N, C-alpha and C positions, 0 to 999 in steps of 0.2 A: 426446337420444333421446326419442322420444315414445312413451309407454306408454298402454295401454288397461287399466283395472282394473275388475273387477266386485266389488262388496261387498254384504253383506246386513245391513241395519240402518235404524232410523228415528232420525235424530239430525241434529245440526249438526256439521259436521267442522271441526276446527282442525289445521293441519299442523304437522309437526315441521321443525326447522331444517336439519339436515344429512343430505341424502340419501346413501345408501350405493351405491356403483357395484355394478351387477350385480343389484340387487333389482328384480323386475318392477314392484312397486308395490302399495300399499294405500290404501284409503280408505273409511270410512263406519263406522256404528255398528250393531250388533246382528247382522248376518249378513254375513260377508265371504268371497267366493270369488274367487280370482284366475283369470280366464279369458283367456289371452293371445289377442289378436287378435279378441276378441269384445266388442262394445259392449252394455252393459246399463244399467239405471237403478235409482235408489233415492231415498228421501226423505232429506232432510237438506241441509246446506250444506257445500261444500268450500271450504277456505281455502288460499291460497298459503302455502308454507312460507317462513321468514325468507329474505330475499335472493333469492327465486325470482320470475322475471318472466314466466313463462308463464301458460297459462290452465288453470284447475281448475274443473270444473263437474260436478254430478251430472246425468246425462243421463236416467235412469230410476230408479224405485224399484219394489221388489217386497217384499211382506211376507206372512207367514202369520200370522193371528190366530186363536187358539183361546180362546173366551170362555165364562165360565160366570157366569151371572147370579145376583145375590144376592136374598135376600128382603127385605133392607132396605138402606139406604144404607151404603156402606162395605164390604159383603160381596162384591161382584163381584171376580172374578179373571180375569186374562188372561195368555196366553203370546204374546209378540211376537217373531217371527223375521223380520228385515228383510234385504232384499237391495238393495245399492246399486251403481250403476255409475259409475265416475268416469273422465273422460278428461283426461289432462294430461301434462306433461313431467317432473314430479318423481318421484323413485323411492320416496319415503317420506312417509306421511301420518298424521295422527292425527285423531280426531274426538270430537265431544260429542253425546250424545242426552239430551234432556229426558224424564223419567218421572214419573208421579204419585206413586210410592212407591219405596222402597228394594227393588230387584229381586234376585232369584236369578238368577245368569248361568250358562249352560251352553253347551257346544259342540254344534253341530248339523251334519248332513251337507248338502253342497251339492246333492246329488242330489234334495233335497226339491222344489225349484222345477221341475226338469226333469220330474219325474214328475207333479207336478200340472198342468203345462202339457200334457203327453201325455194325461193322463185327460180333461181339458176338451176337448181337440181331438177325442179319440175319441168322446166323447159327442156333440159337435156334429155330426160326420160321420154318427153312427148316427141323427140325426134328432132332436136335442134342442131343435129350434126350437118344438115344441109347448109351449104355456103350460099348466101343470097348474093345478088348482084351488088356491086359496090355503089354507094351514094355518089351522087354528082355534086361535090362541094363547090360552090362559088365562093368562091371563098366563103358613260353615265356620269353622269357628273361624278365620276369616281374620285375619291380623295387621293391625291398624289402623295406617296410616302417618300420621305427624304432618303436619299442614297446614304449608304454606310461605308462605302469604299470610294476612294477618290476616282474621279473621271468615269463614273457609272451613273447613268441617268435612269432612275425609276419612273417610268412613264405613268404607270398606274398600278394600284394594288387593290384588289376587290375579292369578295367571296363569290364564288359561282357554284351553286350547289353544295357538294361536300368538300370543295377545294378552295384554298387560297391561291389566287393567280397574281403573279407579278410580271408586268411587261418591263424588261430591262433593255437598255441600250448601252453597249460598251463603247467609251470614247477613247480609251487608251489601251493598248495591248496589255493583257494580263490583268486588267481590272475587274473582268467578270468573275474570275476565280477568287479574287480578293473579297468581293461581294458575297460570293457563296460561302467562303470561310467565315466572314463576319456575321453572316446570318445562319451559321450552324449547319450548313451543307458541306458535304465533302467536295473539295475542288475536283475539276475534271483532270485528272492526271494523264499526262501524255497527249492532251488535247489543245495544247496552246496553238499549234500551227492551224488546226482546222477552225478553231475559234477566231483566230486572227484573220482567217480567209473570209469568215462571215462578217467580221467587223468592217473590213475593207469594202465589202459589197454593200455596207449600210444596213445589214439585217438587224432585227431585234431578237430577243430571246425571251420566250415565255417560261417563267420558273413557277413551278406548281408543287404543292404538298397538301396533304389532307388537313382541313381546317380544324382548330381546337374544339370548335363546336361539334363537329361531326365525330370526333374522337371520343368526347365526353358522353355522347348521346347513346351509343350502342357499343357493346363489346366487339361486334362484327359490324364493319362499316360496308354499307351496300353502295359500291361505287358505280358511277355513271359515265357515259361518254362526254367529252367536251368538244365543243366545235370552235374552230378558228375561221372567222370570215375576214378576208383581206384582199388587197390589190396585189397582184403578182409582180408589178413593176414591168409587165410586158404586154403583149398583144394576143398571141395565140398559143402560148406554152402553158401546160398544166403542170403544177409544181408538186413534188413530194420529197420532203427532206430525208436524206439517207446517209450522208457522209459521216456524221458523227457516230452512227452505228458501227462504223469501221473500226471503232476503238475497242469493241468488245472481243472476246475470244471465241465464242461459239458461233457456228453457222446458224442461220435463221431462215425462215420462210416468209413471204410477202404475198398478200391477197388484197387487191385494189378493185373497188367498185366505182367506176368513172361514169358520171352523168354529163353529157354534152349534147348539143342539139344536132350533131353529126356523129359520124364514127371517129374512132381514134386510130391514128396511122399505126400499122403493123410492120410488114416487110415490104410495103410498096415502094419505100424510099429509104435512103440510109438513115432517116430520122425516126424510124418506127421503134416501138417498144421492144421488139424482138432482138434488136441490137443491143439492148441492155439486159439480155437473158430472160425476158419475160415472155410468157405464153398466153395465148388467148384461150379462155374457158368458155365465154359466152358473150355475145353481143345481140342486142334487139335488131330487128330487121323489118322490112316493109312487106306485109302481106298484100293480097289483092284488095283488101278493104281499107288499107291505110292510105293516108295522104302521103305521097312520095316525098321522101327527104325531108319530112316535116318533124320528126321525133314523136315521142309518145306522151300522152297526158298523165304523168305519174301523180299529179295532184288530184285528179278525178279519174282513176282507172276504170271505174265501172262504166264511163262514158266513152272510153277508148276501145275500138274494135279489136285492137292487138292485145290490150291488157285486161279487158273485162273478165275473161275466163280465169285470170289468176289474181284478181283484185283481193279475194279473200285471204290470200297468202301474205299480203303486205300492208295491213292496216296502220301500223306505226309508221312505215315509210310514206304512206299516203298522207298522214297527219303532218309529217315533217314538211313535205313539199307544199301542203295547204298553208302551212304557217310561214314558209320562207319564200316560196316561189309559185304562188298560185297561178294556174293558166299557162305556165311555161312548158315547153316540150323538150324531152331528152331521150336520147338513146342510152341504154345501159350497156357498158362495156366492162366485162370482168376479166381481169388479167392476173397472172400470178407468177411467182418465181420460187422455186425450192432450193434449199441448201446453199443460200447465198453465203459466200465467203467474206467475212469482214474485211480482210486485208485488201481484197480486190476492190470493194466499195471505197475504201479509204483512198485508194489510187485514183479514183474517178476525179476528173477535173471540175465537176459540178455535181449537184444533186440530180435526182431523176426528174426529167423533163419529158412530157409526151405532148404530141401535137395533133391537130386535126388530120383527117384522111384526105390529104390533097392527092388527086388522081393523076396529076402531072408528076411523074417520078423524078424529074429534074427540079421541081420546085423546092426552094430552100425556105423552111418556115421563117416568118418575120423574126421570132425570138431567137432563133439559131444564127441569124446573120451577125456580122460585125457590130458590136455595140448593143446587141439584143440581150434580153434578160437571161437567156440560156446559152449565149455565144461560148462561154468558157468551155462548155462540155464538147464543143465541136471544133476547137482550134487545132 
């Protein structure tokens, strides 16, 4: 039986060995949503389960990034909600996502992506092709499970919605794969070099799978997005994990919704997202009724002169911001890339990092400088 699975998360995926009959399927890290008969994409790498001979690949990646810049190195924070689509014949998957720091993990609503897509399309239809003037930037008490492989620290293990989530730190080269094997995941074949690269950077790995409780409750598991909230380790760089996706065979698409209180740099400097082959689909701007360079009230859009006419399109998005960041202001920037070639991503010196819209073309973002969180990608 061939299944199509939609998931939400940024990570590399390792599959479980014994598929259960009747389960529609799962795969990816951060944001998971099972959409029968619908093909979507996400970042990360999908691995075959033990003894499985079929094909597993992430066809597309979607993510929501909510970024808060720091005044100095190490203070920046980020919420990462990822959506991944996997097509394959196995019924059960597991996955792994690399992150700069130990995250807080939460369950999110799958409607977020549909609503943001609807919002962007409505803006474009209404005449969003006009290029506005540039902004003037001034600048749980979770039980810790014992590790089952030498030199692997299991920082936490808990159930988040439909998922069992373990946060792992590899202390010795090769030990993560040993942990995956001991815990009935398939090891990340060919990924030793990339995993070691993350280990040396001090990253942790979020390892996820559908919980036994979720599997036993329904024949078809209604998967939901997962959110990772963490410190990026930097000051002004917005992080999106991609390098592990380079281990898969098929090309994939990426769609990112970035919320930040200023614009995100495009082609204005050598550090814009266009230099990573991403394109701009939409970004909020300031109308005459707006407070200049102040962002939009996504937690109370009916009170915002720019958003009020579109508030009915994003009720779930509004609830998310009410819960997480009430009263904060953001501009939405929607960027995408199509037909990304995995081998080219694997050759990158770092993951995808995006930066604020610095109007000085010669300004080097803080995290892109020597010793910065994103410096490896610009050496």
